[in-house]
RODO-2510 file (C-alpha; in nm, 4 decimals, decimal comma):
residues 410
     n   res          X          Y          Z
     1     m    -7,7273    -4,2361     0,2189
     2     t    -8,0886    -4,1433     0,2120
     3     a    -8,3539    -4,3647     0,0478
     4     a    -8,4052    -4,1304    -0,2278
     5     g    -8,0288    -4,1079    -0,2992
     6     e    -7,9977    -4,4933    -0,2752
     7     s    -8,2758    -4,5233    -0,5366
     8     a    -8,0802    -4,3069    -0,7783
     9     v    -7,7641    -4,5272    -0,7686
    10     p    -7,7694    -4,8080    -1,0196
    11     n    -7,7228    -5,1567    -0,9048
    12     l    -7,3575    -5,2489    -0,8635
    13     l    -7,4610    -5,6325    -0,9442
    14     s    -7,6502    -5,5536    -1,2633
    15     p    -7,5087    -5,7271    -1,5748
    16     e    -7,4651    -5,3973    -1,7259
    17     n    -7,2603    -5,2346    -1,4380
    18     l    -7,0520    -5,5498    -1,3783
    19     l    -6,9475    -5,5477    -1,7556
    20     e    -6,8893    -5,1718    -1,7628
    21     p    -6,8544    -5,0387    -1,4159
    22     w    -6,6201    -4,7522    -1,4957
    23     a    -6,8886    -4,4701    -1,5146
    24     l    -7,0447    -4,6011    -1,1889
    25     y    -6,7064    -4,5997    -1,0162
    26     r    -6,6425    -4,2586    -1,1160
    27     d    -6,9778    -4,1220    -0,9992
    28     l    -6,9219    -4,3007    -0,6572
    29     r    -6,5789    -4,1528    -0,6249
    30     e    -6,7037    -3,8041    -0,6981
    31     s    -7,0524    -3,7930    -0,5077
    32     d    -7,0345    -4,0864    -0,2558
    33     p    -6,7001    -4,2229    -0,2029
    34     v    -6,8220    -4,4121     0,1136
    35     h    -7,1247    -4,5537    -0,0161
    36     w    -7,4007    -4,7712     0,1814
    37     s    -7,5634    -5,0090    -0,0671
    38     e    -7,9000    -5,1213     0,0604
    39     a    -7,9006    -5,4018    -0,1955
    40     l    -7,5658    -5,5504    -0,0746
    41     q    -7,5913    -5,4373     0,2777
    42     s    -7,2296    -5,3471     0,2474
    43     w    -7,0194    -5,0341     0,2430
    44     i    -6,8601    -4,9570    -0,1066
    45     i    -6,5217    -4,7511    -0,0870
    46     t    -6,3911    -4,6183    -0,4127
    47     r    -6,1223    -4,3395    -0,3589
    48     h    -5,7649    -4,4431    -0,3767
    49     e    -5,6670    -4,2597    -0,0545
    50     d    -5,9550    -4,4157     0,1328
    51     v    -5,8977    -4,7672     0,0013
    52     a    -5,5321    -4,7441     0,0954
    53     a    -5,6230    -4,6176     0,4507
    54     c    -5,8687    -4,8956     0,5005
    55     f    -5,6186    -5,1717     0,4042
    56     r    -5,4110    -5,0296     0,6927
    57     d    -5,6792    -4,9675     0,9375
    58     p    -5,7063    -5,2217     1,2160
    59     r    -6,0749    -5,1481     1,2641
    60     l    -6,1376    -5,3295     0,9410
    61     s    -6,0895    -5,6954     0,9947
    62     a    -5,9683    -5,9546     0,7404
    63     d    -6,0983    -6,2201     0,9987
    64     r    -6,4216    -6,2440     0,8048
    65     t    -6,4952    -6,6025     0,7244
    66     q    -6,8015    -6,6707     0,9508
    67     l    -6,9454    -6,3248     0,9091
    68     f    -6,9208    -6,3266     0,5436
    69     v    -7,0834    -6,6696     0,5229
    70     m    -7,3630    -6,5535     0,7460
    71     h    -7,3861    -6,2495     0,5046
    72     q    -7,4153    -6,4651     0,2196
    73     l    -7,6403    -6,7462     0,3582
    74     g    -7,7844    -6,6340     0,6968
    75     e    -7,7201    -6,8233     1,0083
    76     g    -7,8887    -7,1388     0,8878
    77     g    -7,6449    -7,1706     0,6046
    78     m    -7,3470    -7,2386     0,8298
    79     e    -7,3812    -7,6106     0,8097
    80     l    -7,3511    -7,6058     0,4317
    81     v    -7,0014    -7,4854     0,4505
    82     k    -6,8580    -7,6287     0,7615
    83     d    -6,5520    -7,7557     0,5791
    84     y    -6,5028    -7,4306     0,3966
    85     v    -6,5313    -7,2331     0,7202
    86     r    -6,3130    -7,4671     0,9176
    87     v    -6,0223    -7,4603     0,6530
    88     t    -6,0638    -7,0908     0,5324
    89     a    -6,0562    -6,9382     0,8948
    90     q    -5,7082    -7,1079     0,9302
    91     a    -5,5582    -6,9252     0,6376
    92     m    -5,3387    -6,6223     0,6643
    93     n    -5,5544    -6,3899     0,4454
    94     m    -5,8350    -6,4420     0,6893
    95     r    -5,6253    -6,3323     0,9825
    96     d    -5,5171    -6,0046     1,1474
    97     g    -5,2132    -5,8761     1,3255
    98     a    -4,9616    -6,1511     1,4546
    99     e    -5,1696    -6,4269     1,3508
   100     h    -5,1553    -6,3128     0,9965
   101     a    -4,7992    -6,2030     1,0235
   102     r    -4,6546    -6,5363     1,1547
   103     p    -4,7576    -6,7635     0,8879
   104     r    -4,6973    -6,4916     0,6243
   105     r    -4,3155    -6,4500     0,7330
   106     q    -4,2924    -6,8196     0,6822
   107     a    -4,4480    -6,8459     0,3431
   108     n    -4,2648    -6,5406     0,2210
   109     q    -3,9500    -6,7486     0,2104
   110     a    -4,0821    -6,9034    -0,1023
   111     f    -4,1791    -6,5793    -0,2527
   112     t    -3,8595    -6,3685    -0,2306
   113     s    -3,7372    -6,2009    -0,5558
   114     q    -3,4307    -6,4524    -0,5763
   115     a    -3,6734    -6,7494    -0,5187
   116     l    -3,9083    -6,6243    -0,7937
   117     d    -3,6440    -6,5450    -1,0427
   118     n    -3,5475    -6,9180    -1,0229
   119     w    -3,8730    -6,9836    -1,1623
   120     r    -3,8394    -6,7839    -1,4676
   121     p    -3,6973    -7,0614    -1,7074
   122     t    -3,9752    -7,2812    -1,5869
   123     i    -4,2524    -7,0342    -1,6508
   124     a    -4,0968    -6,9518    -1,9940
   125     r    -4,0905    -7,3178    -2,0747
   126     i    -4,4452    -7,3679    -1,9776
   127     v    -4,5459    -7,0617    -2,2016
   128     d    -4,3658    -7,1763    -2,4985
   129     s    -4,4925    -7,5483    -2,4733
   130     l    -4,8455    -7,4150    -2,4665
   131     l    -4,7849    -7,1881    -2,7739
   132     d    -4,6115    -7,4645    -2,9512
   133     r    -4,9387    -7,6545    -2,9465
   134     v    -5,1303    -7,3778    -3,1247
   135     q    -4,8551    -7,2022    -3,3278
   136     a    -4,9346    -7,3490    -3,6617
   137     q    -5,3079    -7,3246    -3,6272
   138     g    -5,3147    -6,9482    -3,6397
   139     r    -5,5732    -6,9261    -3,3913
   140     m    -5,6549    -7,0221    -3,0355
   141     d    -5,8746    -6,9283    -2,7234
   142     l    -5,6223    -6,7216    -2,5284
   143     a    -5,8369    -6,7863    -2,1944
   144     v    -5,8456    -7,1606    -2,2420
   145     d    -5,5512    -7,2575    -2,4435
   146     l    -5,2945    -7,0201    -2,2661
   147     a    -5,4063    -6,8326    -1,9404
   148     e    -5,5658    -7,1425    -1,7770
   149     p    -5,3067    -7,3964    -1,8415
   150     m    -5,0177    -7,1656    -1,7935
   151     s    -5,1376    -7,0539    -1,4432
   152     s    -5,2220    -7,3900    -1,3118
   153     l    -4,9129    -7,5804    -1,4532
   154     v    -4,6982    -7,3033    -1,2812
   155     m    -4,8736    -7,3726    -0,9472
   156     t    -4,8572    -7,7423    -0,9823
   157     e    -4,4980    -7,7310    -1,0435
   158     l    -4,4368    -7,4787    -0,7483
   159     f    -4,6369    -7,7266    -0,5174
   160     g    -4,4605    -8,0416    -0,6737
   161     i    -4,8067    -8,1951    -0,7934
   162     p    -4,8596    -8,3969    -1,1015
   163     a    -4,9571    -8,2128    -1,4015
   164     s    -5,2189    -8,4865    -1,4552
   165     d    -5,4029    -8,3493    -1,1569
   166     r    -5,4165    -7,9971    -1,2913
   167     e    -5,7738    -8,0072    -1,4215
   168     r    -5,9237    -8,1044    -1,0934
   169     f    -5,7346    -7,8538    -0,8858
   170     l    -5,8658    -7,5925    -1,1389
   171     k    -6,2062    -7,6807    -1,0845
   172     w    -6,1839    -7,6956    -0,7074
   173     a    -6,0024    -7,3522    -0,6993
   174     a    -6,2915    -7,1917    -0,9305
   175     d    -6,5652    -7,3472    -0,7073
   176     i    -6,4063    -7,2048    -0,3909
   177     v    -6,3097    -6,8712    -0,5303
   178     t    -6,6592    -6,8142    -0,6962
   179     f    -6,8230    -6,8542    -0,3439
   180     f    -6,5608    -6,6230    -0,1884
   181     g    -6,6251    -6,3683    -0,4618
   182     a    -6,9775    -6,3205    -0,3683
   183     s    -7,0957    -6,3898    -0,7251
   184     a    -7,4537    -6,3041    -0,8429
   185     g    -7,6545    -6,6141    -0,8887
   186     d    -7,7549    -6,9253    -0,6814
   187     v    -7,5613    -6,8553    -0,3640
   188     r    -7,6812    -7,1721    -0,1983
   189     a    -7,5445    -7,4028    -0,4989
   190     s    -7,2132    -7,2086    -0,4998
   191     a    -7,1618    -7,2564    -0,1214
   192     i    -7,2217    -7,6267    -0,1635
   193     a    -6,9759    -7,6483    -0,4469
   194     a    -6,7136    -7,4580    -0,2451
   195     n    -6,7512    -7,6775     0,0482
   196     e    -6,7141    -7,9833    -0,1556
   197     a    -6,4093    -7,8478    -0,3224
   198     t    -6,2549    -7,7429     0,0004
   199     a    -6,2974    -8,0829     0,1459
   200     n    -6,1446    -8,2528    -0,1711
   201     i    -5,8421    -8,0229    -0,1971
   202     t    -5,7642    -8,0383     0,1673
   203     r    -5,7885    -8,4202     0,1701
   204     y    -5,5532    -8,4235    -0,1304
   205     l    -5,2943    -8,1846     0,0025
   206     s    -5,2844    -8,3494     0,3394
   207     e    -5,1994    -8,6730     0,1552
   208     v    -4,9250    -8,5063    -0,0520
   209     l    -4,7644    -8,3497     0,2687
   210     q    -4,7591    -8,7098     0,4140
   211     s    -4,5530    -8,8227     0,1269
   212     r    -4,3322    -8,5190     0,1572
   213     r    -4,2543    -8,6142     0,5063
   214     q    -4,0866    -8,9332     0,3597
   215     a    -3,9335    -8,7659     0,0774
   216     p    -3,9042    -8,3888     0,1025
   217     g    -3,8007    -8,1822    -0,2087
   218     s    -3,7530    -7,8098    -0,2932
   219     d    -4,1242    -7,7403    -0,3533
   220     l    -4,3418    -7,4993    -0,1489
   221     l    -4,5074    -7,7988     0,0337
   222     s    -4,1922    -7,9422     0,1615
   223     m    -4,0858    -7,5765     0,2740
   224     m    -4,4198    -7,5459     0,4716
   225     l    -4,3566    -7,8776     0,6150
   226     h    -4,0199    -7,7826     0,7421
   227     f    -4,1932    -7,4930     0,9245
   228     h    -4,4555    -7,7233     1,0665
   229     e    -4,1919    -7,9656     1,2248
   230     e    -4,0186    -7,6608     1,3666
   231     g    -4,3368    -7,5864     1,5575
   232     r    -4,4152    -7,2531     1,3942
   233     m    -4,7072    -7,3754     1,1699
   234     s    -4,9783    -7,6200     1,2714
   235     e    -5,0940    -7,8988     1,0397
   236     e    -5,4316    -7,7236     0,9753
   237     e    -5,2619    -7,3756     0,9076
   238     m    -5,0170    -7,5483     0,6592
   239     v    -5,3083    -7,7059     0,4621
   240     a    -5,5192    -7,3879     0,4715
   241     n    -5,2479    -7,1757     0,3627
   242     a    -5,1290    -7,4056     0,0877
   243     v    -5,5163    -7,4053    -0,0380
   244     v    -5,5222    -7,0273    -0,0304
   245     i    -5,1870    -6,9935    -0,2158
   246     f    -5,2738    -7,2407    -0,4675
   247     n    -5,6249    -7,1102    -0,5435
   248     a    -5,5334    -6,7412    -0,5534
   249     g    -5,2264    -6,8323    -0,7523
   250     q    -5,4398    -6,9876    -1,0313
   251     v    -5,7538    -6,8084    -1,0661
   252     s    -5,6520    -6,4470    -1,0487
   253     t    -5,3532    -6,4896    -1,2750
   254     i    -5,5786    -6,6607    -1,5390
   255     d    -5,8111    -6,3804    -1,5357
   256     q    -5,5439    -6,1177    -1,5224
   257     l    -5,3554    -6,2347    -1,8413
   258     s    -5,6985    -6,2546    -2,0315
   259     n    -5,8059    -5,9092    -1,9113
   260     g    -5,4614    -5,7590    -2,0108
   261     v    -5,4224    -5,9010    -2,3411
   262     y    -5,7752    -5,8068    -2,4233
   263     e    -5,6941    -5,4368    -2,3548
   264     l    -5,3875    -5,4614    -2,5493
   265     l    -5,5654    -5,5888    -2,8476
   266     t    -5,8441    -5,3394    -2,8157
   267     h    -5,5912    -5,0647    -2,8117
   268     p    -5,3861    -5,1604    -3,1190
   269     e    -5,1737    -4,8685    -3,0915
   270     q    -5,0325    -4,9692    -2,7532
   271     f    -4,9789    -5,3188    -2,8769
   272     q    -4,7692    -5,1685    -3,1555
   273     r    -4,5597    -4,9747    -2,9150
   274     l    -4,4794    -5,2968    -2,7405
   275     l    -4,3874    -5,4593    -3,0426
   276     e    -4,1535    -5,1908    -3,1495
   277     n    -4,0149    -5,1380    -2,7919
   278     p    -4,0255    -5,4650    -2,5996
   279     a    -3,8489    -5,3111    -2,3151
   280     l    -4,1793    -5,1630    -2,2132
   281     v    -4,3047    -5,5113    -2,0969
   282     k    -4,2766    -5,4381    -1,7522
   283     p    -4,4570    -5,1061    -1,7316
   284     a    -4,7151    -5,2667    -1,9619
   285     v    -4,7918    -5,5466    -1,7241
   286     e    -4,8321    -5,2855    -1,4514
   287     e    -5,0929    -5,1047    -1,6695
   288     m    -5,2616    -5,4320    -1,7469
   289     l    -5,2881    -5,4947    -1,3657
   290     r    -5,4010    -5,1267    -1,3058
   291     y    -5,6517    -5,0896    -1,5980
   292     v    -5,8707    -5,3994    -1,5564
   293     p    -5,7852    -5,5826    -1,2387
   294     a    -5,8859    -5,9586    -1,2005
   295     t    -6,0047    -5,8732    -0,8415
   296     p    -6,1876    -5,5435    -0,8553
   297     f    -6,2943    -5,5458    -0,4961
   298     i    -6,1951    -5,7186    -0,1753
   299     h    -6,3994    -5,7431     0,1447
   300     r    -6,3397    -5,6756     0,5159
   301     i    -6,5597    -5,6693     0,8193
   302     v    -6,5704    -5,3644     1,0534
   303     a    -6,4195    -5,4755     1,3846
   304     e    -6,5054    -5,1720     1,5755
   305     d    -6,7319    -4,8576     1,4889
   306     f    -6,5537    -4,5684     1,3214
   307     e    -6,6265    -4,2795     1,0899
   308     l    -6,4930    -4,2401     0,7349
   309     r    -6,5680    -3,9147     0,5544
   310     g    -6,8694    -3,8421     0,7846
   311     r    -7,0295    -4,1908     0,7425
   312     k    -7,0577    -4,4172     1,0505
   313     l    -6,9416    -4,7698     0,9806
   314     r    -7,0722    -5,0157     1,2399
   315     r    -6,9150    -5,3216     1,3873
   316     g    -7,0086    -5,6280     1,1971
   317     q    -7,0818    -5,4585     0,8744
   318     l    -6,9221    -5,5767     0,5352
   319     v    -6,7003    -5,3331     0,3523
   320     f    -6,5901    -5,3777    -0,0240
   321     l    -6,2662    -5,2058    -0,0913
   322     g    -6,2630    -5,0989    -0,4505
   323     m    -5,9208    -5,1619    -0,6081
   324     a    -6,0479    -5,1342    -0,9496
   325     a    -6,2234    -4,7893    -0,8622
   326     a    -5,9015    -4,6695    -0,6858
   327     n    -5,7007    -4,7557    -0,9947
   328     r    -5,8927    -4,4956    -1,1990
   329     d    -5,8807    -4,2190    -0,9278
   330     p    -5,7710    -3,8995    -1,1110
   331     a    -5,6231    -3,7753    -0,7692
   332     v    -5,3546    -4,0367    -0,8263
   333     f    -5,3379    -4,1240    -1,2105
   334     s    -5,3059    -3,8744    -1,5026
   335     s    -5,5689    -3,9516    -1,7625
   336     p    -5,6866    -4,2513    -1,5575
   337     d    -5,9380    -4,4085    -1,8155
   338     s    -5,6449    -4,4063    -2,0722
   339     f    -5,4557    -4,7291    -2,1381
   340     d    -5,0951    -4,6372    -2,1456
   341     v    -4,8374    -4,9067    -2,1665
   342     s    -4,5432    -4,6767    -2,0653
   343     r    -4,7276    -4,5425    -1,7563
   344     e    -4,4839    -4,4548    -1,4700
   345     p    -4,5119    -4,4364    -1,1792
   346     n    -4,8209    -4,6662    -1,1375
   347     k    -4,9401    -4,6877    -0,7873
   348     h    -5,2261    -4,9312    -0,8562
   349     m    -5,4014    -5,1207    -0,5647
   350     t    -5,4563    -5,4464    -0,7780
   351     f    -5,2522    -5,6539    -0,5342
   352     a    -5,4122    -5,4873    -0,2309
   353     f    -5,1950    -5,2754     0,0097
   354     g    -5,0093    -5,2831     0,3394
   355     a    -4,9686    -5,5904     0,5385
   356     h    -5,2211    -5,7927     0,3339
   357     l    -5,0373    -5,7089    -0,0078
   358     c    -5,0840    -6,0283    -0,2152
   359     i    -4,8079    -6,2633    -0,1304
   360     g    -4,8176    -6,4021    -0,4992
   361     a    -4,7736    -6,0485    -0,6547
   362     g    -4,4148    -6,1311    -0,7579
   363     l    -4,5231    -6,4613    -0,9038
   364     a    -4,8040    -6,3235    -1,1052
   365     r    -4,5935    -6,0421    -1,2395
   366     r    -4,3378    -6,3011    -1,3726
   367     e    -4,6008    -6,5126    -1,5412
   368     l    -4,7566    -6,2085    -1,6944
   369     e    -4,4306    -6,0847    -1,8247
   370     a    -4,3192    -6,4270    -1,9691
   371     a    -4,6612    -6,4736    -2,1467
   372     l    -4,6456    -6,1289    -2,2934
   373     q    -4,2863    -6,1507    -2,4090
   374     a    -4,3778    -6,4816    -2,5899
   375     l    -4,6787    -6,3488    -2,7626
   376     l    -4,4875    -6,0405    -2,8730
   377     r    -4,1920    -6,2719    -3,0209
   378     r    -4,4054    -6,5499    -3,1613
   379     m    -4,7226    -6,3873    -3,2628
   380     p    -4,6751    -6,0187    -3,3664
   381     g    -4,9898    -6,0347    -3,5762
   382     l    -5,2038    -6,1282    -3,2749
   383     r    -5,5662    -5,9868    -3,2928
   384     l    -5,9077    -6,0702    -3,1480
   385     d    -6,0801    -6,3259    -3,3767
   386     p    -6,3552    -6,1380    -3,5593
   387     e    -6,5481    -6,4582    -3,6241
   388     r    -6,5667    -6,5631    -3,2542
   389     p    -6,6514    -6,2915    -3,0080
   390     a    -6,4948    -6,2986    -2,6784
   391     r    -6,7052    -6,3839    -2,3768
   392     p    -6,6354    -6,1844    -2,0611
   393     r    -6,7100    -6,3451    -1,7107
   394     c    -6,8400    -6,0575    -1,4934
   395     t    -7,0595    -6,1979    -1,2404
   396     s    -6,9061    -6,0607    -0,9156
   397     l    -6,7707    -5,7760    -0,7506
   398     v    -6,4641    -5,9644    -0,6628
   399     l    -6,4080    -6,1571    -0,9853
   400     r    -6,3390    -6,0388    -1,3387
   401     g    -6,2022    -6,2427    -1,6288
   402     f    -6,3008    -6,4295    -1,9622
   403     e    -6,4822    -6,7341    -2,0268
   404     s    -6,3612    -6,7352    -2,3679
   405     m    -6,1215    -6,4971    -2,5734
   406     p    -6,0472    -6,6263    -2,9299
   407     v    -5,7568    -6,4700    -3,1003
   408     r    -5,5903    -6,5112    -3,4419
   409     w    -5,2298    -6,4238    -3,5874
   410     d    -5,0668    -6,4553    -3,9204
***
């Protein structure tokens, strides 16, 4: 894009555009769908067709750990995040081709539909136990009292980790994901926090894996240990993949539940439709995922030069694939800016696409369904608390959620 054109495009990381990006996404989709941002030194892809194609294109690499760190911190910053780089580079979501497929196939056995359906009673129990604590109060902070503990308790049960360790795992996950999300703010401080969190969580999980060798169970770590002993997954890969599954499974689901319920409560006619027809819960969850995804963008690195819509993407450049923008593309969705709990089909990009489709998508859907069903059943008068405004957390292209979301019910 020309310098003049670039100056006409608002800053993607401005507080205003992070909070309300939809008009900007529309403008980019229509006039500059493969947009070079001088401010970010990155490409921004916004059309559904292009985002889907980019997820499948081997010229865009997920093997981006070191290049992403250099993009964020410069070459001199690598020492700040040596533990983060060492561990993250071993994770399946940071690998391509066969090196991605091998650990993915092994981890997939814990995320089959049958395996996940076995977790439905546990998820429902966790949700009800959390709502039991606040039911009589008539109010709660949905982000803090339900979304955060629900997601982290589900993950601790999945991994066979004591619930008493939930808080520190939540903090470690938040620190790692914040740096990965390229948040606006003090990048150096974020990097140091992510490196410390990575060291702590890998040390913890390594110790748990040692105990599982002595007494294996039915949890995910025991299953991964089985693959390690068959020689299909190294110790480093096992820990790295456990870290990424645990972190992504917590943070994104926390944010997605808060985002989705907020949209329901600010579209009361849609909430009423759900109350009158609970069978709409599944399409409602898909619409919650489409309308305001917890992960608006994900990044890739150009592995070899190629052209997209006449723009030349060069090896080593960073590319942000806009799932949130693709989710509002009128070429795919009718009335894309309307929130419709009965929308079908719903080919959203919230869980990415292709080989790197989020491994935890099925688990996230079951958590969101359980939480929504419980809220409809137990709190039909649910509404935003007029005395305590919600506080969105929109400081990154890659992360979107709520710091606080007070609600009330009768």
